[in-house]
C-alpha positions, 0 to 999 in steps of 0.5 A: 133666723130664729126669733129671740122671743121664741127661746122663752116659749118652753120655760125659763131660758138660759142665755150663755155668753162667750167672747168670740175668738177666745182662745181661738175661733175654732174653739168658739165654733166648738163652744157654740155647738156644745152650749146648744147641746147642753141646753142653752136657749140663746148664745151671746157672742162678744165681739172682742174690743179694746175698751169694753166698758161694761165688762169686768176683768174676766171678759176684758182679758178674754177680749185681749186674748182674742184680739191678740189671736187675730180675731176680727169682726169680719172673722166672727161674721164668717164663723157665724155664717159657717154654722148658721144652718147647724145651730138651731138656737138664736145667736146674738152679738154683744158689742159696743157702739164704736165697733159698729160705727167703724164697721158701718151701721148699715153694713154691720146689720146687713151682715148680721142678717146674712149670717143669721144673727137674731139680735144685738146688745150694745151696752154703751148705747143709751136708750135716748140715743137708740135711733142711731141704730134702730132704723138699721136694725129694723131694716134688717130684722135684727132685735136691738136688745134693751138694758135696764139697771137698778138705777133706771127707776122711772125709765124702766117702763119707758125702755120696756115699752119699746123692748125687742127680743128680751129685756136685759135686766142688769142685776147689779151696779158696776161691770160684769163679773162673778158675785157672791151675792146679788142684793138688788130687788130683782122682783121689783124691777121685773114687775115694772117690766111686766106691767109695761110689756109682754117681751120676756125679761132675762137677768144678767151680771153676777150669776155664776152658780146653779143656786143663784140661777134658780133664785134669779129665774124665779123673778124672770123669764131667763138668766144670762151668764157670761163671766163664769163661762169665760173664766172656764175658757180662760182656765182650760183654753182649747180643752174647755169644751167638756167643762163648759158643756157640763157647767151650762147643763148644770145651770140649765137644769137649775132653772128648768 
């Protein structure tokens, strides 16, 4: 299993997101390899869920497509297990607390370990309730990635002190999605993180262009891009691989 923090050792990290099973599992498998080849340092795989409350329309629709195509949590585990020896960057599951509870907390983390998943991101798990999952993550050596938002304020220090893998810095209020402009004082947020921890900080939500990625990376150790990639997948379907690959390369080049 590749440690998440290792992905930040060679400069700014590019973290790309795909919705597992959109448009089908075969395409997701090809995307993982293409994104790694294009320079991605970490890949988040979204487990499709009927009520993804942190997601905007682009990823909501991707989850629906994946579910309608028959994607399940078990099928995603099988896919990751299949490629684990050939993918050489960390893979992370982005999911919600309900699917983990339904699957079984210990069983879920055990399978993450078995499949080589390095971490999990659970947007609807408040910091104050992380003990619901933390013991199981620790037992199976899975990083439970913490999120901070512009509204976190004095909680940023507290959350950062216990951060694992990387701190997910949410750039904007609201749900995921492409934004024409990001006005949050990212520098102030990341400064608080760096005072509290040596754990890397990556910025996500709203980043879609190389110019935005470059600007955001000036105040962080990495950038996270989801909706812009998922939108390419939605546009091209099973033919999306070269288009996503070119896009990821352009974003990685912008922050290098």
